[in-house]
N, C-alpha and C positions, 0 to 999 in steps of 0.2 A: 575461710569459705571452702567447701568441697570443690573438686574439679568440676563436677557436674553442674553444681549451682553457678559457679564462675562462668562456665560455657553458656549456660542459658541466659545469665545476666548480660553477657556481651552480645549474644544474639538479639535480645529484646531491645537493648539500647541501640544497636546498629540498625535494626529494622525500623524502629521508630524514627531515628534521624534521617534514614534513607526515604522512608515513605511519607511521612507527615506533610512535607511541602507539596506532594502530588504533582510534582513538575516533570513533564515529559522532556527529557534532555535528548532524545533521539533525533535523527535526521531522516532523509529519504532511505538510508540504509536499513533502518529498523521498521519501515512500513511493512514489508513482507511478513515480518514476525508478528505484527499487530493483526494483519488480516488472515493469516494462516488458520487460526482457530475458528474463524467464521467459515472458511472453506471446508475444514475438516468436519465441523458439526452440521452445516447446512447442506454441503454438497457430497460429504464423505469422500473427499479426494484431496490431493496435495497440489492441485493447480490453482491458478488465480484467474481463470477465463471469465468468471462472472464479474470481475472488477475492472476489466478493460473493455474497450469498444469492440464490437464483433470483428472477427478476423476475415480478411479477404482471402479466400482459398488460393487463388492464383499466386499471391505474393507471400502469404503467411503472416502479413502485417495488419495491425488494426486499421479498419476503414472508419470513416466519419460515422458518427452515431448521434442522432438528434432526438431519440425517444426518451432519453434520461441521462443522468449523470454517469460518466465513465472516464477512464483515464486514456487520453489520446493527445499527442502521440505516446507510444509506449515509453514509460519512464525507465530511467537507466537500471532501476532495481528489479525490472522484469525483463525477460527475453522469451522467445518462442522456440519450442522444440516440438516437431511433429504436430503442429497445431495446438499444442498446449502452452499456456502462458505460465512460466516457472519462475522461481525466485533466483536472482543472481547470487544470493547468499545462503549459507547453511540454514536448515529448517529446525534445528534442535531447540533454539530459543523459542520460537513460535509454538512448537509442540508442547513445551513446558507450561505454556499459558492456556492450553485447552482445558484442563481441569477447572480453572477459575471461571472460564467462560461457561462451562457446563453447569457448574454449581450456581453461579449468579443468574444465569439464564433460567434455571429451574425456579429461582426465587423471584422471577418477574422483572429482573434488571434488564434494561435495554443495552445489551452487550455491544451492539454496533456503535451506539452513541458514546459508550464508555470504554471503547476499546483501548484508547490511550491510557486512561487511568488503570485499567487492568494490566496493560503492559508494564506500566511503572511499578505496580504492586509486585509483578512477577520479577522484575529486575531487582527491586528492593529485597524480595525474599530470597533469591538465589545468592545475592551478594552477602546478605546477612548470614546465610548458611555457610558461605565460605569463611566468614569471620568465626563462626562456631567451629568448623572443622579445622581451621588453622590452629585455634587455641588447643583443641583437643590433640592435634598432632604435636605441637611444641610442648605440651605438658607431659607427653610420654618420653621425651628426650631428656638426657642428663642436664636439665636446666632447672632453676628455681621457678615455682609456680608464678611468682611475681613477675619474673622476667618474661615468662610465656604470656601473661595477661597484658603487661605493658607493651610488648611487641605486637600483640594482636590489636591493641588500641591504635598503635601507629598504623598498621595496615588498614584498619577500619576508617580512620579519619585523616590520616597524613598522606594518603596516596590517591591515585585515580580509581581505586575501588569505590570510593565515595564520589570523587569528582566526575566520573563518567559512568562506570559500570552499573551503579546502583539506581540510576534514574533514567535510564533508557533501555529498551530491550535489544541491546546489542548482543553479540555472541560472548562478550566477556564475562558478564555475571555468571551464566551457566558454566562456562569453561573454568572459571575460578572455583566454582562450587565442586566440579568434578575433579580437578586437580588437588584441591585441598583435602577432599574426601579420600582420594586415592592415597595421599601421603599418610593420612591418619590410619587408613586400613593397613598399609604396608608396614607401619610402625607397630601396630597391634600384632601382626604376624601370625595369628591363628588361621586355620584353613578357610573358614567362612570369610574372614576379613580379606584374605588374599584374593578370593574369587571376587569379591566386590571391588577390590582395588583394580583388578583387571577390567571389570565393567566400566568403572569410573574413568580410567585412562582411555578406553575406547571411546566413550561418549565425549570426552574432552577433545579428541581428534575429530569426531563427527560434528561437534559444535563449532569447531575452528581448526581447519586441516593444518595450519602451521604448528599446532600444538604436537604434532608428531615428533618435532624436535625435542620436546619434553618427555613425551611418552616413551620414546625409544631407549634412552639411557636408564630411565626408571624401570622399564620392563627388563632390560639386561640385569639391573641390580637385583630385581626380584628373582629372576631366573637363576642368578649366581648365588644368592644367599638363602633362597628357599627352594632347594633342589627338589625336595619331595613334593612340592606343591606347584611345580611348573606346569603340569598339565591343566589342573583346574584354573590357574591364573591365565594361562594362554587361552583357554576356552572362554573365560569371562572376557578377555580382551578382544577375541575374534568376533563376539556376537555383535557388538555395535558397528564394528568395521564391516561385517557382512551386510548389516542393515544399510550402511552408508553406500557400499557397493551396489546393493540392489536398487536403492533410490537412484543413484547415479545413472545406472544402466537404463532403468524403466522411465525415469522422469527427465533425465538430462541427456540421454542418448549415448552415454559412454561411462564405463567404470572409471576411466581416467579423469573424469570431471571432479572426483573427490567431493561430491556432495555440494558443489557450488558451481555457479555459472561463470564466475570471473576466473581469469587466469593471470597468475602473477608473472610479469615480464621482468627478467633479471638482466643484469649487465650494467648497472649503474656503477659509478666510481665508488668502490667500497669505502675508501677513507672518507669521502664526502659524506656518504650515507651514514657511516658510523658516527662521524663527528655531529651530523645533523640530529640523529635520534638520541644521542646522549647529551649534547651540549648546546644545541642551537636555542636562542631565545624564543623561537616559536614552537618548538616541539620537544626540546631536550629532556630526557628522563631526569637528569640531575638538576635541571632548572625548575621543572614543575614539581618534583619531590626531592628537594635537596637532602632531606633526612636519609635518603638511600646511600649517601656518601658514608654514613656511619658503618655501613656493612663492609666497606672496602678493606679494613684491617684484617678481617677474618677470612678474606677470599683465598689467600695463598694457602693457609693451614687447611681450608676445607677440601683442597684438592689432594691432600696426602691420603694414601691408602690406609694409613694407621691412625686416621682422625677419630676422635671420640664420637663424631657424628658422621658415620659412614654414608648415610643417605645424602648428605650435603654434596658429595662429589657428583653423583649423577644428576642431582637437581640443578647444580650450578652449570654443568656441562649443557643440560637441556636449555637453561636460560640463555647461555651464550650462543646456542644454536638459533634460537628464536631472534636474537638480536642480529646475528649474522645474516639470516635470511632477509630481514627487513632492511639491513644496511645495503644489500645488493639489489633490492627492488627499485625499479625506476621511479615509483612514487613513494619513496621512504618516508615521506611526511604524512601519508595516509589521507590525502584529499582534504576536504573541509571537516575538521574535527577539533578536539581540544587536547593539547599536549600529546603525551606519549601513548595514546590509546592503543596503538598497535602492539605495545609491549607489556600490557597490563597482566598477561599471564606469567610474566617473569617475576611478579612481586612475591609469590611464596618463597622462591630462592632467596630474594633480598631480605625477607623477613627472618628466615633462618640465619642468615649471615649476621643481621643486626643483633639478633638475640645472643648469638656466640660472641660477637664483638662487644656487646654490652658487659657481659660477664668476664671477658678476658682482657679487654683493652680500654674500656670507658669507665665503668663503675668504680667509684672510689677515687677517681682523678677529677678534681674539681673543674679544672679548665675544660677538660674534655666533656664533662657532664653538661657544663654551661653551653659549650659549642653545640652539642647534640640538641639541647633544649631549643636553642635559637633556630637550628635547621628544622626541627619539628614544628615549631610555631609558624615558620614560613610555609612549610608544606601543608599544614592544616589550613592556612589562609588560602593558599592556591586551590586546594581541593574544594573548599567552600565556594570559591569563585566558580569553579567548574559545575558544582552541583546546583547553586542557587542564582548565578548571575549569567554566565556564558550561554550562548555565544554573544560576542560584543562587536561583531562585524569585521574583525581584522582579516579573516580568511578571504573575504570578498571585495573589500574596499581598502584603498582606492583601485586595486587590481587583484584579481583572483590569484591566490598562491599557486593553483595548479599551473597556470601560465607563467607566473613569476616566483618561483620557489626561492629566489634569493631574498625575497622579503622576509623569509623566516629567520634571517640573520640580523634583521634590524634590532636595535637595542632600545631605542627611545619610543618606538611605536610598535607595541606588541599586543597580543590578546590580553596578557595579564596586566599591562598598563592601562589598556582600555577598560577592562572590567573593574579594576581598582578605582579608576576615575569615575566610573558609573556609580559605584558604591558611595563615593564621597561627593557626588553631585557635580563632578567636573564635566565640562562640555567636551 
């Protein structure tokens, strides 16, 4: 099968699996992204004043409202700046849903009533596009096409790309789409592709500011290896970052807001945070996607300057940066969520390492192939639980994990145990 046909087949299968259940796996974090298209199309602005109770001018806070439904008190995913109700989270995911609202609205669909389903379709589409771009990226590297396809399937169904990003309008689906598109364009290497790579990296940061840890080493790589195309690349990179700065200044009151209303507080014990996000039963990267362990044999070689995969070095450095940032965050577990949601953007780096490890350390060695297969089966099961079953109450009962993060280290009572029990009818 040709590369193009394989890419399209992977995209179609991924989108079908992601979208068919029509299940919204978002939380309050994703509500602004659902409502933003309504504000853009009905009010031609980026605020959410129409969705909350009228503001009290002296205090700038919502006052009681009895004439109709509204949100009061102001929920955590909104806050007020200069009399405007704005989103606590970046707006890129919501903006990507605007075209679907416009088209369906023109067709007579009640987009207000169906906003959740439209959000799910946008999440499924952006994550499925990440699947397509990841394959196109891997297929341009010195790897067998079969390896590229198998690795892409691991990404599509053995990680939280399916378990989280694909069925809720989080920041992660769009961010994955932009990062994988940038990797494909960088690997293509022609002038037009390099410009689009800059645009994609910039929008990856706008979609989720912590992705600057990935964008910086990749940008340095492009500037170092495509010297004649540095100016167009940097111009493409600057455009979405300028948009983010403009939005931050006008809507959030300061350029330093970086496109979002929440500010990460650092200073946590880095060893505890690192252990938690990598190995805790409640959030661990290698617990919720143990197939990622297959990548580790390729880690050392990927950092060598003379590697056959030069793009691996900046990509791995970027992923390490994302992991380090969240290990230092006071809320390293990410609040109420499923698994390692905060680290989803590191998956393209892991996928490249898995592809390399498969061809250099695993394939042809029966015991390692069997072990990799077992790890993949567990990962697919966990991802299916996230996409089709979760949440199962662990984060809130018997005590909220935000107040008792030590619960994330429990082994017998975890989100995975509860969701598995629900599948098999256990009480």
